[in-house]
C-alpha positions in Angstrom: -35.3 -74.5 34.6 -38.5 -75.7 33.2 -40.4 -73.1 31.0 -43.9 -71.9 32.0 -46.3 -73.1 29.3 -48.5 -70.0 29.7 -45.5 -67.7 29.4 -44.2 -69.6 26.3 -47.6 -69.3 24.7 -47.8 -65.5 25.5 -44.3 -65.0 24.1 -45.3 -66.8 20.9 -48.3 -64.6 20.5 -46.3 -61.5 20.9 -43.7 -62.7 18.3 -46.6 -63.3 15.9 -47.7 -59.7 16.4 -44.1 -58.4 15.9 -43.8 -60.5 12.7 -47.1 -59.0 11.4 -46.0 -55.5 12.2 -42.7 -56.1 10.5 -44.5 -57.0 7.3 -46.6 -53.8 7.5 -43.4 -51.8 8.1 -41.7 -53.4 5.1 -44.8 -52.7 2.9 -44.9 -49.1 4.0 -41.2 -48.6 3.6 -41.3 -49.9 0.0 -44.4 -47.7 -0.6 -42.3 -44.7 0.6 -39.4 -45.8 -1.6 -41.6 -45.8 -4.7 -42.8 -42.3 -4.0 -39.1 -41.3 -3.5 -38.3 -42.7 -6.9 -41.0 -40.4 -8.4 -39.5 -37.5 -6.5 -36.2 -38.4 -8.0 -37.6 -38.3 -11.6 -39.0 -34.9 -11.0 -35.7 -33.6 -9.6 -33.9 -35.0 -12.5 -36.1 -33.2 -15.0 -35.9 -29.9 -13.0 -32.2 -30.2 -12.5 -32.6 -29.6 -8.8 -30.3 -31.2 -6.1 -31.1 -34.7 -5.0 -29.7 -34.4 -1.5 -30.8 -31.5 0.7 -29.7 -31.7 4.3 -32.2 -29.0 5.3 -35.0 -31.2 4.0 -33.6 -34.2 5.9 -33.5 -32.1 9.1 -37.0 -30.8 8.6 -38.4 -34.4 8.2 -36.6 -35.7 11.2 -37.7 -32.7 13.4 -41.3 -33.2 12.3 -41.2 -36.9 13.1 -39.6 -36.3 16.5 -42.2 -33.7 17.3 -45.0 -36.2 16.6 -43.2 -39.1 18.4 -45.4 -40.3 21.3 -42.8 -42.8 22.6 -41.6 -45.1 23.9 -38.9 -44.8 21.3 -36.4 -42.1 22.2 -36.1 -39.1 19.8 -32.4 -39.8 19.2 -33.2 -43.3 18.0 -36.1 -42.1 15.9 -33.7 -39.7 14.2 -31.2 -42.5 13.4 -34.0 -44.7 12.0 -35.4 -42.0 9.8 -32.0 -40.9 8.6 -31.3 -44.5 7.4 -34.7 -44.7 5.7 -34.1 -41.4 3.9 -30.6 -42.5 2.9 -31.9 -45.8 1.5 -34.6 -44.0 -0.5 -32.2 -41.4 -1.8 -29.9 -44.2 -3.0 -32.8 -45.2 -5.3 -33.0 -41.7 -6.7 -29.2 -41.3 -7.2 -26.4 -42.7 -5.0 -24.5 -40.0 -3.2 -20.7 -40.2 -3.7 -18.9 -39.0 -0.6 -15.1 -38.6 -0.2 -13.8 -39.5 3.3 -10.4 -40.1 4.9 -9.6 -43.8 4.5 -9.2 -46.7 4.8 -12.4 -48.1 6.2 -12.9 -47.6 9.9 -11.9 -43.9 10.3 -13.9 -41.4 12.4 -14.2 -39.4 9.2 -16.1 -42.4 7.7 -18.3 -42.5 10.8 -19.1 -38.8 10.5 -20.1 -39.4 6.9 -22.5 -42.2 7.8 -24.0 -40.0 10.6 -24.7 -37.2 8.1 -25.6 -39.1 4.9 -26.7 -42.5 6.2 -25.1 -45.9 5.4 -26.5 -46.0 1.9 -24.1 -43.3 0.7 -21.3 -44.5 -1.7 -18.1 -43.7 0.3 -14.9 -43.0 -1.6 -11.9 -43.6 0.7 -9.0 -41.2 0.2 -5.4 -41.3 1.6 -5.4 -37.7 2.9 -7.6 -34.7 3.4 -5.8 -33.2 0.4 -7.3 -36.0 -1.7 -10.8 -35.5 -0.1 -10.7 -31.8 -1.2 -9.4 -32.7 -4.7 -12.0 -35.5 -5.2 -14.8 -33.1 -4.2 -13.5 -30.2 -6.3 -13.0 -32.4 -9.3 -16.4 -33.9 -9.2 -15.2 -37.5 -8.4 -17.3 -37.1 -5.3 -20.3 -35.0 -4.9 -19.5 -34.3 -1.2 -16.5 -34.6 1.1 -16.0 -34.9 4.8 -12.9 -33.4 6.5 -11.9 -32.9 10.1 -11.6 -29.2 11.1 -11.3 -29.0 14.9 -10.8 -31.1 18.0 -11.7 -30.0 21.6 -8.3 -31.3 22.9 -5.8 -30.3 20.2 -7.6 -27.5 18.4 -7.8 -26.9 14.7 -6.8 -29.4 12.0 -4.3 -27.0 10.3 -4.1 -28.8 7.0 -7.8 -28.6 6.5 -7.8 -24.8 7.1 -4.9 -24.4 4.6 -6.8 -26.4 2.0 -10.0 -24.3 2.3 -8.0 -21.2 1.4 -7.6 -22.1 -2.3 -10.3 -24.7 -2.9 -13.6 -23.8 -4.7 -15.6 -26.0 -2.3 -17.8 -24.5 0.5 -19.1 -25.9 3.8 -22.8 -27.0 3.8 -23.0 -28.9 7.1 -21.1 -30.2 10.1 -20.9 -33.3 12.3 -19.6 -33.3 15.9 -18.4 -36.8 17.0 -17.5 -37.9 20.5 -14.1 -39.5 19.7 -12.8 -42.4 21.8 -9.4 -43.7 20.9 -8.7 -47.4 21.6 -5.4 -49.2 21.6 -5.6 -52.0 19.0 -3.1 -54.7 18.2 -2.9 -58.4 17.1 -2.1 -59.6 20.6 -4.3 -59.5 23.7 -2.0 -57.4 25.9 0.5 -54.5 25.8 3.5 -56.9 25.8 5.7 -56.7 22.8 4.3 -53.4 21.4 7.2 -51.5 19.9 5.4 -48.9 17.7 2.1 -47.1 18.2 0.7 -45.6 14.9 -2.1 -43.1 14.4 -3.0 -39.7 12.8 -0.9 -37.0 14.5 -4.0 -35.5 16.1 -4.8 -38.9 17.8 -1.2 -39.3 19.0 -1.4 -35.8 20.6 -4.8 -36.6 22.2 -3.4 -39.7 23.8 0.2 -38.6 24.7 -0.4 -38.7 28.5 -1.7 -42.3 28.4 1.1 -43.4 26.1 3.8 -41.9 28.3 2.4 -43.8 31.3 1.7 -47.2 29.8 4.0 -47.4 26.7 6.9 -45.0 27.5 9.4 -46.9 25.3 7.2 -47.4 22.3 7.9 -45.3 19.2 5.0 -43.0 18.2 4.7 -43.0 14.5 2.4 -40.6 12.6 0.4 -42.1 9.7 -2.3 -40.7 7.3 -5.2 -41.9 9.4 -6.1 -43.9 12.5 -7.6 -46.6 10.3 -4.4 -46.8 8.2 -2.5 -47.4 11.5 -5.0 -50.2 12.3 -4.4 -51.7 8.9 -0.6 -51.7 9.4 -1.0 -53.1 13.0 -2.9 -56.1 11.5 0.3 -56.9 9.6 2.9 -56.9 12.4 2.5 -58.0 16.0 5.0 -55.4 17.2 2.7 -52.6 15.9 -0.4 -51.1 17.7 -2.8 -48.4 16.6 -5.0 -45.8 18.2 -8.3 -46.1 16.4 -12.1 -46.8 16.7 -14.0 -49.9 17.6 -15.1 -49.8 14.0 -11.5 -50.1 12.8 -10.9 -53.0 15.3 -13.8 -54.9 13.7 -12.7 -54.0 10.2 -9.1 -55.3 10.6 -9.7 -58.1 13.1 -7.7 -56.6 16.0 -8.0 -56.9 19.8 -8.9 -53.8 21.8 -6.3 -54.1 24.5 -7.2 -50.7 26.1 -10.4 -48.8 25.8 -10.8 -45.0 25.6 -7.2 -44.0 26.1 -7.6 -40.3 25.1 -6.4 -37.9 27.8 -9.6 -35.9 27.8 -12.8 -37.9 28.5 -15.0 -35.3 26.6 -12.9 -35.5 23.4 -14.9 -34.3 20.3 -13.9 -33.7 16.7 -15.9 -31.4 14.4 -16.1 -32.5 10.7 -17.1 -30.2 7.9 -19.3 -31.4 5.0 -18.0 -29.8 1.8 -19.1 -29.6 -1.8 -19.0 -27.4 -4.9 -21.6 -24.6 -4.9 -23.1 -26.0 -8.1 -23.7 -29.3 -6.3 -25.5 -27.7 -3.4 -26.0 -24.0 -2.7 -25.7 -22.4 0.7 -28.4 -24.0 2.9 -31.2 -21.6 4.0 -31.2 -20.3 7.5 -32.3 -22.8 10.1 -32.4 -20.5 13.1 -29.2 -22.0 14.6 -26.4 -21.4 12.0 -22.7 -20.8 11.7 -21.1 -18.6 9.1 -17.4 -19.5 8.4 -15.0 -17.2 6.6 -11.3 -16.5 6.1 -9.8 -13.0 5.8 -6.5 -11.2 5.9 -5.9 -7.5 6.7 -3.1 -5.1 5.8 -0.1 -5.5 8.2 -0.5 -2.3 10.2 -1.1 -1.5 13.9 -4.7 -2.1 15.0 -5.8 -3.9 11.9 -6.9 -7.1 13.8 -8.8 -5.0 16.3 -10.6 -3.3 13.5 -11.9 -6.7 12.3 -13.9 -7.0 15.5 -15.6 -3.6 15.3 -18.2 -4.4 12.6 -19.2 -7.5 14.6 -19.7 -5.5 17.8 -21.6 -2.7 16.0 -24.1 -5.1 14.5 -24.4 -7.5 17.5 -22.8 -10.6 15.8 -21.1 -13.1 18.1 -17.8 -14.6 17.1 -17.5 -18.3 18.1 -14.0 -19.0 16.7 -11.0 -17.0 15.7 -7.8 -18.8 14.4 -4.8 -17.5 12.6 -2.6 -19.3 10.0 0.6 -17.9 8.5 0.1 -16.6 4.9 3.5 -18.2 4.0 4.5 -14.9 2.2 7.6 -14.4 4.2 6.2 -11.0 5.4 4.8 -12.1 8.8 1.3 -11.9 7.3 -1.6 -14.1 8.5 -5.0 -15.4 7.4 -7.7 -15.3 10.1 -10.4 -18.0 10.2 -13.6 -16.8 11.8 -16.8 -18.5 12.8 -19.8 -16.3 13.4 -23.2 -17.1 15.0 -25.9 -16.5 12.4 -26.6 -16.7 8.7 -25.8 -14.2 5.9 -29.5 -13.9 5.1 -30.1 -12.3 8.5 -29.9 -8.4 8.1 -27.6 -7.9 11.1 -25.1 -10.6 9.9 -25.3 -9.3 6.3 -24.5 -5.7 7.5 -21.6 -6.9 9.6 -20.1 -9.0 6.7 -20.4 -6.1 4.3 -18.6 -3.7 6.7 -16.0 -6.4 7.5 -15.3 -7.1 3.8 -14.4 -3.5 3.2 -11.6 -3.7 5.8 -10.0 -6.8 4.3 -7.2 -7.4 1.9 -8.6 -10.9 1.4 -12.1 -12.1 2.1 -13.8 -15.4 1.5 -17.0 -16.9 2.9 -16.3 -20.6 3.5 -19.9 -21.5 4.1 -23.0 -21.0 6.2 -24.7 -24.1 7.7 -26.8 -25.4 10.6 -24.7 -26.2 13.7 -25.0 -29.5 15.5 -26.0 -30.0 19.1 
């Protein structure tokens, strides 16, 4: 089809405008970066934290409020998070420990929270993520804590019990598992590899479509993808990100049994790296407690919450491994310890407990 000369000319003029605007944007972004470098120097002299998620949230909210469109607020938020991440990298790169190898949902959660300019440290297990963060190898860590289909990530809860780190933020990801392999079909697949949580989240689909294939648990979905890239008999349940990373075909999209399958990731760090974030107005306080093994003890835990009007949003038990049928209880509360009614409830609750530890207070995600 022959092009219209007038349309071609008009398109050329618009592209000239876009090129000019891009140059203005580049100049302004570098101007912002230079100011950020000055901020970094002041923070370095004061010894104050370089990364403050509450400040990031405030900036993004302010920009979204002022946004006249046509850009959608969710896209504006993504753009500004990357701008702030790039500027922060000039002040000091943030070292963030995540479950590896490259291509995990944990890695994706880290990028959503810190931006792609963060320096990611890939670990073989959540145990290593906790250790790297507690030892200072990484300033922050990202660990899975709960899935809407399979419930809590038990290992993460156990690790929180003795680790000195606390939770300063969270990311909730819509998780879609894809079947990845070297071939372009299901033929010849003998083994399906993934993290145990992913295998459980896809068990219905696997039973229907690959009933004879072995299901093999590995340290992460991306590790399964790495192994699948080495042997045509292997397949993995993993993200599109992992498919691109390891050059695999996506032979079946979104094979999780529940369409609305979300995983919640916690952002952890040492208190000296970043103190408890201030109240945002929409916060969660997480704690772990144990009570004496006597009748009515668990019921008594709930009384302070009721008396002070504090809502409990999660209650999980884990064995204390003492051999005495004792349990630790992991509790999420709506609110922040700086709020008087929450502080009063926590004070009363602590007096009832044989063990009491606040794991963190942080803004909840949408």
